[in-house]
N, C-alpha and C positions, 0 to 999 in steps of 0.2 A: 354416531348419535348427534354430535355437534352440528354436522352439516344439515341433518334433518330439522333441527331446531331453527337454523337460519332460514331454510326454505319455508318452513311454516310461518316464521316471523315475517318474511318478505311477502308471502301470500296474504297473511292477515293484514299487513300494512297496506297492501294494494287495495284490498276489499274495504278496509276502514277508510282509506283515503277517498275512494269512490263515493262512499256514503257521506263523508264529510263534504265533499264537493257538491254532491246532490243537494244536501241540506242548505248549503250556502247559495247554490244556484236558485233554489226555490224561494229564498227570502227576497231575492231581487226581482222575481217575476211578479210584478204587481197585480196583473189580472188574476193569476192563479191564487195569489195570497188573499185577494179580496173575496174571491169565490169560496175559498175554503175556510177562511178565518173571519170574514166580515171586515168592516172598515177599521175597527179598533185594532184587530190583530194585524192587518196589513200595515197600519201606521207603526205599530210596534216593531214589525220586522223590517220596515223601510229604514228605521233608525240604525239597523245593523249593516246597511249598504256600504258604509265606509270601510268595512272589513274585507270587502271583495278583493282588492289588490293584494292584501297580505295573504288571504286564503289561496289565491292563485300562485303566489310565489312559493308558499309552503307546499302546495300540491305539486308544482314542478320539481321542487327539491326532493320531495319524497318519491316521486316517480324516478328521479335520477338514482336514488338509493336502490329502488326496486330493480332498475335496469342493471346496476352494478352487481347486485346479488345474482341476477338471472344470467348474466353473460360473462362473469369473470371466471378465470381458470382457478380451480381449487388449488390450495397451497401444496398439497401432497402430490399434485400432478404437474408441478411447475417444470420438472425436468422431462416431461412428456414420456415417461416410462410406464404410466398406468392409464387405464381407461376411465375417464371421468364419468360420473353418474349423469344420467339424462336430467335436464332441467326444462324439458319441453313444456310441461304443465305450468311451471312458474313463468316461463316466457309468454305463454298464451295469456295468463292472468294479467301480467304487467302490460301487455299490448291492449287488452280489453279495457283495463283501467285507464290507459292513456287515451284511448278513443272516447271513453265516457267523460273524462276530465276535459278533454278538448271540446267536445260537444257542449257540455255544460258551461264552459268558459265562453264559448261563442254566443250561446243563448243569453247568458247573464250580461255580457258586455253589450249585445245588441239591444236588449230590453232596457238597460241602463242608459244607453245613448239616446233612445227615443224619448225619454222624459225630460 
């Protein structure tokens, strides 16, 4: 039961991290912010642009935790005498989250550089 909680926690963290990265990526995309929120909303979100490096560092750290949960050997199988449970779904989720965070980071940094 403990292993299942860890997997669910890691999957939830990966999904939450992707949503967090998407939210921070959108705050730095000025044309989309102006289109969706108007000039006043875009100015309000532009004031949060200083948080981008911290958000990227946090995203990379949390992805590292997700990879550790997805690829580590369970403690009860350390002696290689048991068959570990498959973590294929968790590995897929972590890789998808990595691609999403990477794409959003590239977009956010490229938009930020052009201003």
